[in-house]
N, C-alpha and C positions, 0 to 999 in steps of 0.2 A: 579523162581518169587514168590513173596509173595502172599498169599491167603488173601481174604476179612478178614478174621478171624484174621490175622498177621498185617492187615494195619487199621482196624476199629475199633472203641470203640464199643463193643457189650455187653455192660453193660446193666442190665435191664433198666436203666434210660436213655439210649440212643436213642434220638427221631430218627424215621425212616428217616425223613426229612435231619437230619444231617448224617445218616449212607448213604443215596444214592447220596446225594449231599453235600459232606463235604466242599466245597468251592462255593462261589458265581460265576456265569459265568463272563467272562472276558468281560468289559463293550463295548469294541470295536468290539465284536463279533456279529454280527446281522443275521447270518445264522439261517435257521430256526431251526435246532438243538439245538442252544444256547438259542433261544426264547423260545422252548418248554420245554428245561431244568428250565428256570427260572420259567415259569409259574407252572409247575407241583410241583416244589419245593415250591413256594408260596402256593398253594393249600395244600400241606401236613402240612407245618407250620402254616397255620391259623387253620387247623381243630384241630392239635395237642393242640394248645394254646386257641382253642375257640374265636379265634379274626378274623374270616372271615367277609368281609363286605357284604353288602346285596346281590350282585349279583356274588359273587367270585366263588362260587361252581356250577354256571351254565356254562357250557362249549359250546364253540362254535368251531367245527373242520372246519379249513378254507383249503379245498382241492382244490379249483380251482386255475389253474396256475396263474392268476393276482396276488394272494395274495403272491405268491414266488417270482413274478416278481418285487413286491415293495421292497423285502428284497434286490432282485439284483440291484436296482436302476432304475427299468424300470419307466418310465414317460408319456407313451401313455394313451389313453383314457381309457382303461381297468385297467390300473394301477391306476389311479387317481380315479377310482371308488372304487376299491378295497382298496386303502389308506384311504379314507373316512370311508369305513366300519369299517377298522381296529380303526382308531381314535376314531369313535363313541363307539365301543365295549370297549375301553380303559376308555373312559370319565365316560362311565356308570357302569364301575367296573366289567363287565363280563370277565371272563377268555377264553383265545382262544389259540388253538394248530394248528399248521401246519402239514397239511399230505403231503408227496411228491409223492404219488401214490394211487392208489386204493386200493390196498393191506395195505399199511401203514395207509390208512382211516380205514379199517376194524379193524386193530391192535389196532388203537388208540380208536375206538369205544367199542371193546371188554373190554379194561383197565377201561375206565372211563364210561361204558355205562348209569350209573344210575346218573351221573353228565350231560351227553351231551344233550343240549337242541335242537340243529340243526347242520346240516352239509351243508355248502356250497360249492358246488362242480360243475366242468363244465358238460356240458349237457353229453357228451358221456360216463362218468363215472357214472352219475346217472343212464342213460338207462342201462349199462353194469351190473350195481349192482342190479337193480330191477329184471331184467332177470336171475341172476346168485344166484343158491339155496346155494351157500356157502358165500354169501355175504348180502343177504336180510333175514329180519325176516320171518320164516316159521312157521307152525304148528310143525316140528320136529326139528326147528332149533332156539331154544329159544335166541341164542345168537346173531343172525342176527341184522341188522340194520332195524328198522321199516322204512318201505317206506315215513311214514308221517314226518320223521325227515330229508328226503334228499331233499335240495332245490338246483334248478338249477340255477347257476350264471350266467346270460345269457345275453349278451350285446345288443340282438337283441329283436325285438317285438314280435315275433312268442311264443306260448306256448308251452315249450320243457321240459315236465317232465310227467312221466306216471301218475302222480296224477293230471295233468292239469295247468291251468294258476295260480292258487293261490300259487302252488309251484314253480313258475317260477320268480325269482327276476329279477328286470329290472331297468337299471340306469337312464330310462327316461319315461315320459308318453306318450308312443308311440300312435300314432293315432290309432283307431280302436284296440287296445291291451288293455287286461283286466287282464295283468298280474300283479304281486305284485310289486308296484312301491317303490324299496329302495332309488334310487337317489344316488346322491353324491354333494359334495360341492368344490368348487374352493378356498373358503378362506384359508386352510393351505397352498397352494401353493403362492397364492395372498401374503400372509402374510409374506412370505420368502423373497419377493422383496420389496425394498423402493418404495412409492409412488413418483413420479417425478412431481414436481408443473409445472403446465402448462407454465407458464412464462419461465422456463428453458428447454422446448422442442423445439428442432428445428421445423421448418415448413415442418413436416414430415408426409406422408400417407403411411401406409403399406398395400400392397396389399397382400391379403392372398391366397397363390397359390404357391405350391412347385414343378408343374410340367407345363412346358411349354404348353402343350396340353391343358390346361384349358382355355388358350387364343384363343382358336378355337373350331368350333364344334356349334351343335345345342344349348348346354346348356351354351355358352358363352354370357354373357348378355350386352356386349358392343362392340364398334369397337375402333381401335388406337386412332382416333380423339377424344374421350370421354376423355382420359385422358390429351391430349395436352390442350385441353379447360378448363378442369377444374384445371389443373396446373396453367395456366394463370389467371383465375379468382380468385382462392383461394390462390396463391402465394405460393403452397406446391410443394415438391418434394415427387414422387413416387418412394418407395423402393419394391424390392420383392426378397424372397429367393428362387430362382429357381434352381434345380439342372442340369438342362440342360446345355451342352457346347460341341459345341457352341449353341447359340441360334437360333431358327427357325426364317424366314423372317417375319411370322406373328406376332411375339414378338412386342408389343408396344415399339417403340423408346422412350417414354417419361416415361419409367419404368426403374429406374436403378437396375439392378440385382447384389444383393450383395452375392449370392450363397448360396447354401443349408448350414444350421448352426446347429451346436449342440442346443437341446432345450433350455440351459440357455441363450445362445445368442440370439436365435430367440425370446424369451419372454423380453429380455433386450430392443431388437429393437421395439417391439410392444410397451413396456411401455413407451418407449420416444416419441411414434407417437400421432398425434393427431386425427387420424380415423385408423381404419381397415376396408379395402374394400374387399368385397367379389365379386367375378366374375362370380358365378353360380355353380362353382365346387371348392372343394369337396361338393357334396350333404350332408346335415346333417340332414336326416329324413328318416322314415321308412314307406313305403305304404303296408297295409296288403289288400288283397283280399279274402275273405273266400268263398267256393263253398262247396257244399254238397258232393262231390266226391273228390274234390282236393282241394289245397291249393297253392297259389302263392303269393310270396313277392318279393319285392326288396328291399334287404337288403343293407342299406349304412350307414356309420359311423355317431353317432351324435358327432361331435367334440367338446371338452370343450374349445377350442381357443377363440369363440367369449365371452362365459362368462368370461373367465379368461381376456380378453380385458377391458370389462367391469368394472370388479373388480379393474383392473389397471387405471380405469379413461380414457378409450378409446373406445369412440362410434363406433358402427358398422352399415356399410352400405349393407343392405341385399337385394339382387337381387331377384325380384319376375319373375319366368320363365314362368308361365301361369296364367290365372285368367279368371274369367267370363267377357267376352266383354260386357255383357248388364248390368253387375253389377260389375263394378272394384274394388269399394270399400269394396266388402263383402270378408274379411279375410277368411273365412271357404272355399273358393273358390281359393285360393290363393296356388300355388306350388311355394315356395320359396326355395332357398338356405339353410334356416336354419328355419324350420317351427315352432319352439317353440319361436324364437324371433319376428317372424312375428307379434305377437301380441302386441309387445311393439312399442311406437311411439318415435320421438325426445324428448328430446335431447339424448336419449340411442340408438334408432335403427332407422336408417333412410330407409324404405322401398322403393326401387326403380324399375320401372317395366321394364323389359328387353327391349333394344332400345331406352329408353327415354332419350335423352342426356341432354334435359335440367333439368329433375329430377335429374339426376347424377351430373351434375355440382352444381346444387343448394345444393344438399345432401353434397358434400364435402365441400363447401362454408360454410354451416350453422354448419357442424359437427366440422370443423377446427376451427371456431369462435366462438362457445358456448362450451365452456368446462365443463366436467362434473367431479363430484367427485366419488371415488368409488361406486360401484353399483352393488348389488347382489341380485338375484331373491329370494324371502322368503323361497321357497322350496328348494333352493341351499345352505342355510345358514346350517353350522353344528349342530345348535340346532335342526333344522329340519330333518335333517339325524339322529340325535340321537333318536328323538322321533320316527321316523319310525323303526329304529332298534329295539329300545324299544318294540314298538308295534309287531313286527314280532316274537321276540323271547319269548315274554310273552303270545301270543295267544295260546290256548289249540288246537294244531293242531291235537290231537288224536281226539278230538270231532269232529273237522271239516272232517278229513278222513274217521270217521264212519258215519257220514252224507253222504259223498261222495259214501262209499262202499255200504250203503243201496241203494243208487239210482242206482248203476251200477247193483246190485243184481236184484233190480224191473224191471229195464229196459231191463236186459240182455245183455247189451254193456257195453264196456270198461273193463279193465284188472281188475282182481281182487288181492286183496292183504290182508296180514295179519296185524292186529293192535297189 
């Protein structure tokens, strides 16, 4: 087998980038290994030529599993969040490297530590590194990762980082949470699908529920006759993609089940609909209750589907499951299926109280007869995500950590760490 010296040009003028990366990666290869090879080669080449762009030598290590999921083709909520982050980093010109494990994260940091601005990692790995003397920076381990560079990429609303809430990144502005809001955008996924003109859409309403059990129980907002009345009044056919077979007796007979579908087909059905109808579940909010000695929380997924529907020009019917009976219009007291979107009004979001048949029928009629254009919340535009990503990376986190460390030393509470 030939050695490097036999196959590579080792003349004094041979650039290191060309020695290590003699050929560009195959464009069709989107594995984390190929992505890393391209990024490292680009950094070396720009340093050698003195042509680095403004942020190119600022490296973010993407160690959380959702980032690798994006490369695998995942399209769930966490992958959509991760994909928005990747797009923002790329547009802003930052370099990013994928890590496949905690050990791999440490290796990448050791190699590029002077360039690494931040590490976005899963909560268990952040916690494990912080308490591992072979991973985190310590007095006698100068090559370890500084705790203030470790950010928890956390889908929920609780602060899950040894340094607390500021170092916990969240996809939503969760009620009661003070985590750092990174957020995401549905614009990339939305742009990949053609907008269907309303006059070409069938008289169809899509019911957002994949489990038949969502049509039963205390959180179910309606009764079967709601759909019968709304169908007659609005002239629409209700569809749902429920995976149960056979369907239980309580499943509304006026809803046509088209079966559980792949994501692409699912969004195709939503895009051609006049309205997306929530039924109460899956709930899309997080409640946090903090106590002095304990913490309880109801952790529920904040689904991007209603956001994507709005981007596709499909309004959303949002069930209000509980409210202040003495002050029913007070939205701060509402517990709805989607607590973020409850603050919007028609023609984008129709908030309907649980059990209000007339309100439901009117919402279906109004939503199906008052079409909307593509609508994206300002916070969910890619430009907004880019601004937040840049703010996170450019913050002086070492100074923030020094202040936190001083507070912990003064109070005698909280875990200590090295800067």
